[in-house]
C-alpha positions in Angstrom: -4.6 -59.7 41.1 -7.2 -62.3 40.0 -6.8 -63.5 36.3 -9.8 -65.5 35.2 -7.6 -66.7 32.4 -5.9 -68.7 34.8 -8.7 -70.6 36.3 -9.4 -71.9 32.9 -5.9 -72.5 32.0 -6.1 -75.4 34.9 -8.4 -77.0 32.6 -6.3 -76.6 29.7 -3.4 -78.4 31.5 -5.7 -81.1 32.7 -6.8 -82.2 29.1 -8.3 -79.3 27.4 -11.6 -79.3 29.4 -11.5 -75.8 30.5 -14.4 -73.5 30.7 -13.8 -70.4 28.6 -13.4 -67.4 31.1 -15.2 -65.1 28.6 -18.1 -67.1 27.0 -18.3 -64.3 24.3 -14.9 -64.9 23.0 -14.3 -68.3 21.7 -10.5 -67.3 21.1 -9.7 -66.4 24.6 -8.0 -69.5 25.7 -5.4 -71.4 23.6 -6.8 -74.4 21.7 -5.3 -77.9 22.1 -3.6 -79.4 19.0 -2.5 -82.7 18.7 1.3 -83.1 18.9 1.9 -79.9 20.8 2.5 -79.2 24.5 0.9 -76.8 27.0 3.1 -74.3 28.6 2.7 -71.2 31.0 5.9 -68.7 31.0 5.9 -66.0 33.7 8.5 -63.4 33.9 8.6 -60.1 35.9 10.9 -57.5 37.0 11.1 -54.1 38.8 12.5 -51.2 37.0 13.5 -47.5 37.9 11.1 -46.2 35.3 7.9 -44.0 36.6 4.6 -46.0 36.0 3.2 -43.4 33.5 6.5 -43.3 31.6 6.6 -47.0 31.4 3.0 -47.0 30.0 3.8 -44.5 27.5 6.6 -46.7 26.1 5.0 -50.0 26.3 1.4 -49.7 26.8 0.1 -49.4 23.3 -1.1 -52.3 21.3 -0.6 -50.7 18.2 3.0 -49.3 19.0 4.6 -52.6 20.0 7.9 -51.8 18.0 9.6 -51.8 21.6 8.8 -55.5 21.9 8.7 -56.8 18.2 11.5 -54.6 17.1 9.5 -53.7 14.0 6.4 -51.7 13.1 3.1 -53.4 12.9 0.1 -53.1 10.6 -3.0 -52.3 12.7 -6.6 -52.4 12.3 -9.2 -51.1 14.5 -8.7 -48.5 17.3 -5.7 -48.9 19.5 -6.1 -50.3 23.0 -9.7 -51.5 22.2 -10.8 -55.1 22.4 -11.2 -56.5 19.1 -8.3 -54.5 17.5 -5.5 -56.4 15.6 -2.0 -55.9 14.7 0.4 -57.9 12.5 4.1 -57.8 11.8 7.3 -59.6 12.0 9.3 -60.9 15.1 12.7 -62.3 14.3 11.6 -62.6 10.7 8.4 -64.7 11.7 4.9 -63.4 10.6 2.4 -62.7 13.4 -1.0 -61.6 13.8 -2.5 -60.9 17.3 -6.1 -59.7 18.5 -6.5 -57.7 21.6 -9.0 -59.3 24.0 -8.5 -57.5 27.3 -7.3 -54.0 28.2 -7.3 -52.1 31.5 -5.9 -48.9 32.6 -6.1 -46.7 36.0 -3.7 -44.5 37.8 -1.6 -47.5 39.2 -2.2 -50.5 36.9 -2.4 -51.1 33.1 -2.9 -54.5 31.4 -3.2 -55.8 27.7 -3.9 -59.2 26.7 -3.7 -60.6 23.2 -4.2 -64.0 21.3 -2.6 -65.1 18.2 -5.0 -65.3 15.0 -2.7 -67.5 12.9 -0.2 -70.3 13.7 3.4 -68.8 14.0 6.9 -70.2 14.3 9.1 -67.8 16.5 12.9 -68.1 16.3 14.6 -68.6 19.6 16.8 -65.6 20.1 19.7 -67.9 21.6 20.1 -69.3 17.8 18.3 -72.4 18.4 15.3 -74.0 16.5 12.1 -72.3 15.4 9.5 -73.1 17.9 5.9 -73.5 16.4 2.8 -72.3 18.1 -0.7 -72.9 16.8 -2.0 -70.8 19.6 -1.2 -68.7 22.6 -2.5 -65.9 24.9 0.0 -63.3 26.3 -0.7 -60.6 29.0 1.6 -57.7 29.8 0.7 -55.9 33.2 2.4 -52.7 34.6 1.9 -52.1 38.1 3.0 -48.8 39.8 5.5 -49.1 42.8 7.4 -47.1 44.9 4.7 -44.3 44.9 4.7 -44.1 41.2 8.3 -43.6 40.9 9.0 -47.2 39.6 7.2 -49.9 37.7 6.7 -53.6 38.1 6.4 -55.2 34.8 4.7 -58.6 34.6 4.4 -61.0 31.6 2.6 -64.3 31.4 1.7 -66.5 28.5 -0.2 -69.5 28.0 0.6 -71.6 24.7 0.8 -74.7 22.9 4.2 -75.3 21.3 6.0 -78.2 19.5 9.0 -78.0 22.1 8.1 -76.9 25.6 11.7 -76.2 26.7 12.7 -74.1 23.7 9.2 -72.4 24.1 10.2 -71.4 27.7 13.5 -70.1 26.7 12.3 -68.1 23.6 9.7 -66.1 25.6 12.2 -65.4 28.3 14.9 -64.1 25.9 12.6 -62.3 23.6 11.0 -60.4 26.7 14.4 -59.8 28.3 16.0 -58.4 25.4 12.9 -56.2 24.7 12.9 -54.7 28.2 16.7 -54.3 28.5 16.5 -52.1 25.5 13.6 -50.0 27.0 15.6 -49.7 30.2 19.0 -48.6 28.4 17.2 -46.2 26.6 15.6 -44.4 29.7 19.1 -44.7 31.5 17.4 -46.9 34.0 18.0 -50.0 35.8 16.4 -53.1 37.2 16.2 -53.8 40.9 15.3 -56.3 43.5 13.7 -56.0 46.9 12.8 -52.7 48.4 12.6 -49.1 46.7 15.7 -47.8 45.7 15.0 -44.2 46.8 13.6 -43.0 50.0 9.6 -42.4 50.1 8.1 -39.4 51.1 5.4 -39.7 53.7 1.9 -39.3 52.7 
């Protein structure tokens, strides 16, 4: 899938000269801040949860407790560009704004940016990681004729510790998705579809 954000992120990594992918949204790209380091963290996995069920579990911007582990305070209309939610993640206050959203029968995506600087705790018990800005995207793709789902995350950020930042995003996502999968009695798999497919 083509991501216009990634085209502009090349500019960020080369010195904050990126052309904003959407000219009508000045907050779409993370902003360079002196003393912080740019990073991109991508994680994905295949799960034995039907696409529509996975969307119902994780596709709402306002009902993000599966990810944040707490309820959020919401403003605007759910899954509508411009909506905001705020809450706590590991005791850290966050506030995010939805900047992109898409859904059809085989794919769904939401992307959001932070509206305030935040310090997320590393789930491994390490230091707090400080982020003046980031954009994160969650993408769900139907696979195995809709019986399973590919979950793809990516984030572009500026952090005061690039190594701890990478570890923090990976651990937060992993623990959140593990809880979803356990709750559904499902599993993660690699390679081909785990069940025979019916010919169309």
